[in-house]
C-alpha positions in Angstrom: -17.7 4.0 8.1 -16.9 3.1 4.7 -15.8 -0.5 3.7 -13.2 -1.0 0.6 -11.8 -4.1 -0.8 -8.1 -4.7 -2.4 -7.9 -7.8 -4.4 -4.3 -8.3 -6.3 -5.5 -10.5 -9.2 -2.5 -13.7 -8.3 -0.4 -13.9 -11.2 -0.7 -10.7 -12.7 2.3 -9.6 -14.7 1.2 -5.7 -14.9 0.5 -5.1 -11.4 -2.9 -4.1 -11.9 -5.7 -4.5 -9.5 -9.1 -2.8 -8.3 -10.4 -1.4 -5.3 -14.1 -2.3 -4.7 -16.7 -0.8 -2.2 -18.9 -3.1 -0.5 -21.2 -3.6 -3.6 -18.5 -4.4 -5.9 -18.3 -1.7 -7.6 -14.5 -0.3 -8.7 -14.1 2.5 -6.8 -9.8 2.9 -7.5 -7.7 1.4 -10.2 -4.1 0.7 -9.4 -1.5 0.2 -12.4 2.2 -1.0 -11.5 4.7 -0.4 -13.9 6.4 -3.5 -15.6 9.8 -3.8 -16.2 10.2 0.1 -15.6 12.8 2.5 -13.3 11.8 3.4 -11.2 9.1 0.8 -10.3 5.8 3.0 -9.6 2.2 2.1 -8.6 -0.3 4.6 -9.7 -3.7 4.8 -8.1 -6.7 6.4 -10.0 -10.0 7.4 -9.1 -13.1 6.2 -11.4 -12.8 9.2 -13.4 -9.0 7.6 -14.7 -8.1 10.6 -12.6 -4.4 9.6 -10.5 -4.9 10.2 -6.6 -1.9 9.0 -5.2 2.0 7.7 -6.8 3.8 5.1 -5.0 8.0 5.3 -6.2 10.7 2.9 -5.5 13.7 5.0 -4.8 16.2 3.6 -6.9 19.8 4.2 -6.1 19.2 3.6 -2.2 21.5 1.1 -0.1 17.9 0.0 1.8 14.9 0.4 -0.2 13.0 3.4 0.0 9.2 4.3 -1.3 8.0 7.6 -1.6 4.2 8.1 -1.5 2.5 11.1 -2.9 -1.1 11.6 -2.5 -2.7 14.4 -4.6 0.5 15.8 -5.6 2.1 16.2 -2.0 4.8 13.7 -0.2 2.1 11.9 2.2 4.5 9.5 3.3 7.6 7.4 3.2 8.2 3.9 4.2 11.9 2.7 4.3 14.2 -0.5 5.7 16.0 0.0 8.3 19.3 -2.0 8.7 18.9 -5.3 10.6 20.4 -8.5 10.4 17.9 -10.8 11.0 14.3 -9.8 10.6 13.6 -7.5 7.6 12.5 -4.2 9.8 10.6 -1.2 8.0 9.3 1.9 9.5 6.8 4.7 8.3 7.3 8.3 7.9 4.0 10.4 7.5 3.1 13.9 9.2 0.5 13.5 12.3 0.2 9.6 10.7 0.8 6.2 12.6 0.3 2.6 12.0 0.3 0.7 15.4 -0.5 -3.0 14.8 0.9 -5.9 12.8 1.4 -4.5 9.6 3.7 -7.1 7.4 0.6 -9.0 8.5 -1.7 -6.3 7.4 -3.5 -6.2 10.3 -3.6 -2.9 12.0 -5.0 0.6 12.7 -3.9 3.7 10.8 -4.0 6.9 13.0 -4.0 10.6 12.9 -3.6 13.0 16.2 -4.5 9.8 18.0 -7.4 9.3 16.4 -7.9 5.9 14.7 -8.8 6.9 10.9 -8.8 3.3 9.3 -8.3 -0.2 9.8 -6.6 -2.6 7.6 -7.2 -6.4 7.9 -6.0 -9.5 5.6 -8.9 -11.5 4.2 -8.4 -15.0 4.9 -9.6 -18.4 2.0 -8.8 -16.1 -0.7 -6.9 -16.4 -3.8 -4.3 -13.9 -3.8 -4.1 -11.2 -1.6 -7.2 -9.8 -0.3 -7.7 -6.6 2.1 -10.5 -5.6 3.5 -10.1 -1.6 4.2 -12.6 0.3 6.5 -12.3 3.7 6.2 -13.5 6.2 9.8 -12.2 9.9 7.9 -13.2 9.7 3.9 -11.1 12.6 3.8 -8.1 10.8 4.1 -8.9 7.6 2.0 -6.6 8.1 -0.7 -3.9 8.3 2.0 -4.7 5.0 3.3 -5.4 3.1 0.2 -2.1 4.2 -0.6 -0.3 3.2 2.1 -2.0 -0.4 1.9 -0.9 -0.7 -1.5 2.3 0.7 -0.5 3.0 -1.4 2.5 1.5 -4.7 0.1 4.2 -3.3 -2.6 7.3 -3.5 0.2 6.2 -6.6 1.0 6.4 -8.3 -2.6 9.5 -6.7 -3.0 10.9 -8.6 0.1 9.8 -11.8 -0.9 11.5 -11.0 -4.5 14.7 -10.3 -2.8 14.3 -13.2 -0.5 13.3 -16.0 -3.3 16.5 -14.3 -5.7 19.0 -14.9 -3.1 17.8 -18.6 -2.5 
């Protein structure tokens, strides 16, 4: 089992942050597009090679995010129409998310087997998540999923603050 930590920099306009291992070594670099259409987040390994790309669909009635891993579409996160609480679905082949992903406390399963666990770290400055990887072959997909969910959440929070 491998443990990784994602800590976003609070008030970072560029959307840059890193994913670290248990020894606090950088494992992945995440860079978001700022003031660019479509909005994207690129996840790169230590050699600065892109391993995943998250893209927000531009012209869509309801928000939709596409996640590519190693050049192949891995999953889609889309908002469903609802009157009260925001509701999102995650579409991925053979991958399901169980738990409270809105609060970043969930398991990622493939074919019914747990391949990763995500939990929010409390009492930290900014959003910080602990990601336990059970199947290292799925590491890039799990990291991309966490970054994509966080992107959806921040997008929703920005829309809610703009409406008030």
